[in-house]
N, C-alpha and C positions, 0 to 999 in steps of 0.2 A: 744862427737861427735858434730861437729859444721858444719852447712850448711850456705853458703853465699848466701843470697837472693839478687836479683837485679844485680848481676854480670853477665857478659856474659856466665860464666860457671855455668850452673844450676845443673849439676850432679857432685857434688864434695863433698867428705867426707874427713875431717881432724881429725885425732886422735892424740892428743898430749900426751906425756909422756907414750908412748906405749913401752912395753918390747921388745927390739931387739931380744931376744931369741925366740920370737914367730914368727919371720919373717923367710922365707926360707933362707937358707945359702947364696944364691947368692944375696940377697937383704940386708944383714946385712952390715952396714957401718963399723963395728968394730968386732973384735974377743971377745971383752969383753962381757960375758954373762949377766952382770948386767946393761948394757947400756940401757938408755931410749931414744927413738927417737920420732920424729913427722912424722907420715905417712900421705901422701896426696894421695888420689885416685881420679882421674879425668877421666871422660868418654871422649874418643876421638871421633871426628866426623868421619864418613865414608867418603870416597873420594867424594861421590856424595852429601853429606849433606853440608848445609851452615848455619851459625848462623844467626839469624835475625838481621837486622840492628838496630832495636829498640825493647826493651822489654817493653811492656805496664805496666804502673803503675796501681794500683787499682783505682786511681782517673780517669784515662783515660778510664778504662773499665766501671766504673759506669757512666761516662758521655755519653758513647755510648748506654747504655741500655735505653729501653723505660721507662718513668716515671711510677712508680707503683700507682700513684694517680688516684682516680676515683672521679667523681663528685657526689654530693649528689643525683642527679637524677639516676645515674647509680647504686648507692648503694640501693636506694629505690626500683628500678626495680628488682634487684636481690633478695631482701628480699621478695617482693611480689610474685615473681616467686617461691621461696622456700616455702612460706606459702601455695600457691595454690597447690603445689605438695603434701604437708602434708595433705591437705583436700581431695585429691583424694583417 
């Protein structure tokens, strides 16, 4: 099974070398029971759905988030607060 990331079609399954005999009769491309086929299943959008104009990359997502960095003072304050809680 192979999923294609980054393409506009996010819900897509591709099965290569799949036995045609396992497919419903109306989907078989041939009457040969030993034939192997590639099956692609792709979710269709409903009439009221639209694909996004742009799919964000991980770099773009990370660039939008708040930096995880804290100052030395912030860390010291948190440690003092935790130690004070232990003493109570």
